[in-house]
VOTORDREN-52491 format. One record per residue (C-alpha): residue number from 0; residue in one letter; z, y negated, x. Coordinates in Angstrom, 1 decimal. Last residue first. Example, Ala and Ser with C-alpha at 12.3 -4.5 7.8 and 13.67 -1.06 7.14 Angstrom:
2
+-----+------+--------+--------+--------+
! seq ! type !     c3 !     c2 !     c1 !
+-----+------+--------+--------+--------+
!   1 !    S !    7.1 !    1.1 !   13.7 !
!   0 !    A !    7.8 !    4.5 !   12.3 !
+-----+------+--------+--------+--------+
//
This chain:
82
+-----+------+--------+--------+--------+
! seq ! type !     c3 !     c2 !     c1 !
+-----+------+--------+--------+--------+
!  81 !    X !   27.6 !   -2.9 !   -9.5 !
!  80 !    X !   24.2 !   -1.3 !   -9.6 !
!  79 !    X !   21.5 !   -2.9 !  -12.1 !
!  78 !    X !   21.0 !   -2.5 !  -15.8 !
!  77 !    X !   17.9 !   -4.5 !  -16.5 !
!  76 !    X !   18.5 !   -7.0 !  -19.3 !
!  75 !    X !   15.1 !   -8.5 !  -19.1 !
!  74 !    X !   16.3 !  -12.0 !  -18.0 !
!  73 !    X !   14.0 !  -12.3 !  -14.8 !
!  72 !    X !   11.9 !   -8.9 !  -14.9 !
!  71 !    X !   13.3 !   -6.4 !  -13.1 !
!  70 !    X !   12.1 !   -5.1 !   -9.8 !
!  69 !    X !   10.4 !   -2.1 !   -8.6 !
!  68 !    X !    8.4 !   -1.3 !   -5.5 !
!  67 !    X !    6.2 !    1.7 !   -4.7 !
!  66 !    X !    5.4 !    2.7 !   -8.1 !
!  65 !    X !    3.2 !    5.8 !   -8.1 !
!  64 !    X !   -0.3 !    6.3 !   -9.4 !
!  63 !    X !   -1.8 !    9.7 !   -9.8 !
!  62 !    X !   -1.1 !   13.0 !   -8.7 !
!  61 !    X !   -1.2 !   12.6 !   -5.1 !
!  60 !    X !   -0.3 !    9.2 !   -4.9 !
!  59 !    X !   -2.2 !    5.9 !   -5.5 !
!  58 !    X !   -0.5 !    2.6 !   -5.0 !
!  57 !    X !    2.1 !    0.7 !   -7.2 !
!  56 !    X !    3.9 !   -2.6 !   -7.3 !
!  55 !    X !    6.0 !   -3.0 !  -10.1 !
!  54 !    X !    7.6 !   -5.9 !  -12.1 !
!  53 !    X !    9.6 !   -4.3 !  -15.0 !
!  52 !    X !    9.7 !   -4.9 !  -18.8 !
!  51 !    X !   12.0 !   -2.4 !  -20.9 !
!  50 !    X !   10.3 !   -0.5 !  -23.6 !
!  49 !    X !   12.0 !    2.6 !  -22.9 !
!  48 !    X !   15.1 !    2.0 !  -20.4 !
!  47 !    X !   15.7 !    1.7 !  -16.7 !
!  46 !    X !   18.3 !    3.4 !  -14.5 !
!  45 !    X !   20.4 !    2.6 !  -11.3 !
!  44 !    X !   18.7 !   -0.5 !  -10.2 !
!  43 !    X !   19.4 !   -1.8 !   -6.4 !
!  42 !    X !   15.9 !   -2.0 !   -5.2 !
!  41 !    X !   16.1 !    1.4 !   -3.1 !
!  40 !    X !   17.8 !    2.9 !   -6.0 !
!  39 !    X !   14.9 !    2.2 !   -8.3 !
!  38 !    X !   12.6 !    4.0 !   -5.5 !
!  37 !    X !   14.7 !    6.9 !   -5.1 !
!  36 !    X !   14.8 !    7.2 !   -9.0 !
!  35 !    X !   11.1 !    7.8 !   -8.9 !
!  34 !    X !    8.9 !    6.0 !  -11.4 !
!  33 !    X !    5.3 !    7.3 !  -12.0 !
!  32 !    X !    2.6 !    4.8 !  -13.3 !
!  31 !    X !    0.4 !    5.7 !  -16.5 !
!  30 !    X !   -3.1 !    4.6 !  -16.7 !
!  29 !    X !   -3.9 !    2.0 !  -18.7 !
!  28 !    X !   -5.5 !    2.5 !  -22.3 !
!  27 !    X !   -2.5 !    0.5 !  -24.1 !
!  26 !    X !   -0.5 !   -1.3 !  -21.8 !
!  25 !    X !    0.7 !   -2.1 !  -17.9 !
!  24 !    X !    2.1 !    1.5 !  -17.8 !
!  23 !    X !    5.6 !    3.0 !  -17.3 !
!  22 !    X !    6.7 !    6.5 !  -16.4 !
!  21 !    X !    9.8 !    8.6 !  -15.7 !
!  20 !    X !   11.9 !   10.2 !  -12.7 !
!  19 !    X !   15.2 !   11.4 !  -11.7 !
!  18 !    X !   15.6 !   14.4 !  -13.7 !
!  17 !    X !   19.0 !   13.7 !  -15.0 !
!  16 !    X !   18.1 !    9.9 !  -15.2 !
!  15 !    X !   15.2 !   10.6 !  -17.5 !
!  14 !    X !   12.9 !    8.0 !  -18.1 !
!  13 !    X !   10.3 !    6.9 !  -20.6 !
!  12 !    X !    7.3 !    4.6 !  -21.5 !
!  11 !    X !    8.7 !    1.5 !  -19.3 !
!  10 !    X !    6.7 !   -1.3 !  -19.8 !
!   9 !    X !    4.6 !   -2.9 !  -17.0 !
!   8 !    X !    4.1 !   -6.4 !  -15.4 !
!   7 !    X !    2.0 !   -6.1 !  -11.9 !
!   6 !    X !    3.4 !   -7.2 !   -8.7 !
!   5 !    X !    0.3 !   -8.1 !   -6.2 !
!   4 !    X !   -0.6 !   -6.5 !   -3.3 !
!   3 !    X !   -0.2 !   -8.5 !    0.3 !
!   2 !    X !    1.9 !   -6.3 !    1.9 !
!   1 !    X !   -0.7 !   -3.5 !    1.4 !
!   0 !    X !    0.0 !    0.1 !    0.1 !
+-----+------+--------+--------+--------+
//
């Protein structure tokens, strides 16, 4: 992933904290983006919820698009670590 890639606004489709992953996308007809718990933790997030908006940098992975950076949208009510 290049450092100058833009953050895209996405909505979480689902996320299973016990399994450690979930998916988000940019909107109807757009490909899903894989979200992994390790990436959330790297950016201080402990979980995300369906329909929650995030800013994500993503890149191609072995099975499709993968989030490489995940940031909360300002005022989006994203739960973070304490």
